[in-house]
N, C-alpha and C positions, 0 to 999 in steps of 0.2 A: 504494500500500500504506500502510495506517495503521500507525503505530509502536506504538500502545497498544491494549489490549483494548477499551476503550470507544470507541464510534463517534463520539461528540461530546465536546468538551472541557467541563469544568465551569466554572461561573461563578467568577470570580476566578483562574482558572488562567492562567499565563503560557504563551504559545504563540509559535512562530516562524512568520511568514507571509512571503509574497513578494508584492509589489505588482503587481497585474495591470493595473489601469486607474484613472485619476484622473478623477473626475466632479465636478459642481457640489456634490453633497451630501457628498462625501468620497472615500475611496479603496476600490476593490474589491480584495480580496486573496484568495490561496489559502492554506489552512492546511497547511503542509508536512508536519506530523506526523500529519495526519488525512486522508490520501488526497486531498489538494488540494481539499477541500470549500471552498466560497466563504464569505467573511465580508466585513464592511464596517467601515471605520474612519470614523465620522461626522466631518464637518468640525470640529465643536466638540470632538472628542476627539483632535485631532491635536497640539495644543500648548496649554500654559498661557498663552502669550503671544498677543497679537493677531496674527492671520495676515495677512501682506501678500502672500505668495506660497506657494501649496501646493507648488510645485516645489522650493522651497528646504527644505521640511520632509520631503518624501517623493518618491521617484522610482520610476518603473515599472521592474520587474526587480530592485529592491533588497530584501534580506531585512530584516525588522524584528521586534523583540520587542514584543508587545502583550499586553494583559490582556483576558480575556473579560468582557464586561458582561452580555450576555443570550444565551440559546440557545433558539430555538424549533425543536424537533426536527421538529414536524409540517410547518411551512412551510419549514424549512431555513434560517432566518435566524440569523445569528450576528453580534452587534454587538461591536465591539472598541474598545479605547482605547490610544492611544500616549502621551498626555500623563500618564497615571496610572502609568507605568512608571518606576521609579527606576534609577539606574546599577547598584545591587546586583541588582535584578531582571534586568537585561540580562545580567549575568555569569552568574547562576544559570541562566537559560534557555539561554544559548549553550552552557554546559557540558553540560546535559542533551541539547540538540539534537545536539551533536557525538557524544556517547555513542550516542544513538539512531541516528544516521546510520551509525556504525561497526557497530552490531549489524545494521542493515538490510543493509549491504554483506556481512557474514559470512553472514547467512541467505540472501540472494539467491544468493550463490556456491554454497552447499550445495544450494539448490533447483535450480540450473542443472546440477549434477553428478548429480542423481538421474534415473533413467530414467522416461520417461513411461509411466504405467499407465492403461489404460482404466478409467473410473469404473464400479464394480460396483453391483449392485442391492441392495435391502434384505436379501434372503435371504443374500447373500454377507457382508454386514456382520454380520448376526446370527450367522452361523456362526463368525465370528472373534472374537466377544465373549469377553473374558477373556484374549486373547493380547496380546502386546506391541503397542504402537501402530505403525501403518505410515503411510508417506507415499505416497498412491496417486493424487494429482491428475493429471489428464490434461494440464494445462498448467502452465507454470512458476509462474504467479500462484497457481494453486490449491495447488500444493505449498508455495509460500512461506507462504501463509496457514495451512496445516496445521502447518508448522514453528513458526510463531509461537504457534499454539494449544497445541501439544504441548511446546514447549521455552521460547521466549523469554518469553511472558507468565507462565507459572507461576514461572519463575526470577525474574522481575521482582517478583512478589508477595513472594517469600521474601528476596531480596537487594536490594530497593529499586529496582534497575535491572538488566536482563539483562547489561549491560556489566560491572557489578561482579561478577556471577556468572561470566562468561566469564574475567575477569581472575583470579579466585580458582581457577578450574579449571586454570590453568596449573600450579599446585602441589598442588591438592586436587581432582583430577578426580573421584574416586569419591564424595567427600562431596557435591560440587555436583550431579552428575547422578543420584545415588541419591535425591535429594530430590524428583525429578519424580514426578507422579502415576502415570505409566506408564513402563516402560523404553524407552529409545531403541533402535530397530533398529540392529544392528551396522553395517550399511552407512552409515546416516546418521551414527552416532556417529563412525566413523573419519574421514569427510569433515569433520565439524564440528570435531573435536579438532585435526585437521591445519590447518584454516583459522584457528582461533583462535590456534594456536601461531605461524602465519606472520604474522598481522595484529597480534597483541597483545604478542608477545615484544619487550621493549624493545631497540632497536637502538643500538649505541654511537654517540655523536656526538663530534666533535672540537672541542675548545675551546682557546683560546689567549689569552695576555696578552703584550703587548710592553712591555719596560722598557729604559731607558737606565741603565747602571751605570758609575760612574766613581770612581776613587780615585787621587789624586795624591800620597799620602803614601808613605813608604818601603815600606809593606806592599804597595802597588800591586796587581799581578795576583794575588798570593796572597790578598789580602783579598777580591778579587772572586770567586775560586774558592771561598773559604770561605763567602761569602754565598750563592752559588748552591747549594752543597751543603746549606746550612741550609734553603733553599727546597725543595729536592727531598725533604728529610726530612719535609715536611708531607704527603707521599704516604701513601695507604693502599691496601689491596687493591683497593677499588672505584675509586679515583681515583689512578692512578700519574702523577706529575708529572716531566717531563723538561725541563731547562734547556739551551738551545742558543745558541751565538754566531751572530749574523747577520753583523754587521760592527761592530767597536768604535765607539761604546759600546753598540750595540743588541743586546739578547738577547731570546729568546722563551721563555716557559714554556708547555708544551703538555701535553694529556692526552686520552685517550679514555675516555669514561664513559657509562653508560646513564642516570644521573641528572644532568640539567643543573644543577639548583640546588645539589646537593652538590658538583659539580665546580667551579662558580663560587666557592663558599664555600672550597674547598680552595686554589684558585688565589689567592684574596685572602689567605688565611693565609700562603701561600708568599711573596707579595709583602711582607707585613708582616715575616716572618722575615728575608728578604733585606735589607730596608731597615734593620731593627734591627742586623743584623750588620755591614753596610757602614758605617753611621754610627758604630758603635763603633770602627771602624778609620779614621775620618776621611774616608770617601767619601760618595757621595750616590746616590740613586735617583730617577728620574723615570718615572712611568707614562705610556707613549705610547699604549697601548690597553688599556682595562680588560678583564678576562676576559669572553669571549663565545664563542658557538658560531660556527664559521667554515665557509664554503662550500668546495666543491672548487676553485673559482676562486681564492679567497684562499689556500688551501693551495698551489696550483700557483704563484701569484705569489711566495709566500714561498720555495718551493723554488728558483725561478729566481733570486731575489735572493741566496740563500745560495750558489748555484752560481757566480754572477757574482763575489761577494765572495771565494769560495775561489780562483777563477781569477786575480783581481787580486792576491791575496796570493801566489799561486804565481809570478806574473810578477815581483813585487817581490823575492821570495827569489832568483829566477834572476838578476836584475840584480845583486843584491848579490854572488852567487857569482862572476859575471863580473868585477866590479870587483876582488874579492879575487884572482882568478886573474891579472888584469893586474898 
């Protein structure tokens, strides 16, 4: 399935390809966004430097960002260049490709949920002229192409990319879908809306920062508590921050948020507030782990460490009680 309405890329367009075969003249690739049609990166277009080994520059099976040099639609020849692509070009193309893959995944899921309908003749199509568009393909691939024609490509023209339109539809559904040339059938719309909500609604991620906090002045533990409260005050509704003791002098700052960058920024502010407060009281702070998103494994390891520390503290307290009893 091609991701865009045009069947061939334009000259100077950045495209994502997958290397299929390496030959003496260069590398044969398939254009992932254009139904896997074949293209070629000539040997002279692989690198600006002298080529000692093609295998070090490009490998079979790997995705590469390249730029289109020539397109011969009649013969089906597409010449590409890797050496003329800048790091900024790579970032730009990878972002677009990721968006396009997400849209393709959503559209394919919708197509798979629609019933197969036998293809009708010209008389049937003429009788339905003027009615809302229908998706009547007899195969999933046919239904998928119709969905692109009726929904994705028109939205891409209006919102630059159908992904951006889908994201906007999470909050402005009527505005987005009313801009289509023809109304979407209700059965298609309900599946599409549900799929977009499931795939594109931001999911909370867990972030954490580890710090060591000490204060050997008379203020001691009170200064540490005051500093941690100052850090927690950097919370807001979107990024609630919680400070917890692991085992003295190690503390963790944690949060759940949908915006990773905003969460990292808030955690960094919290660390600055804690550091400022503790230093005013004669203490010190050392960052053991900068704010970052954590995996379930890391979270599990932390929980085990905190449980072990809690158990050790309980055992110490019990020993002290026993000594006092004696």
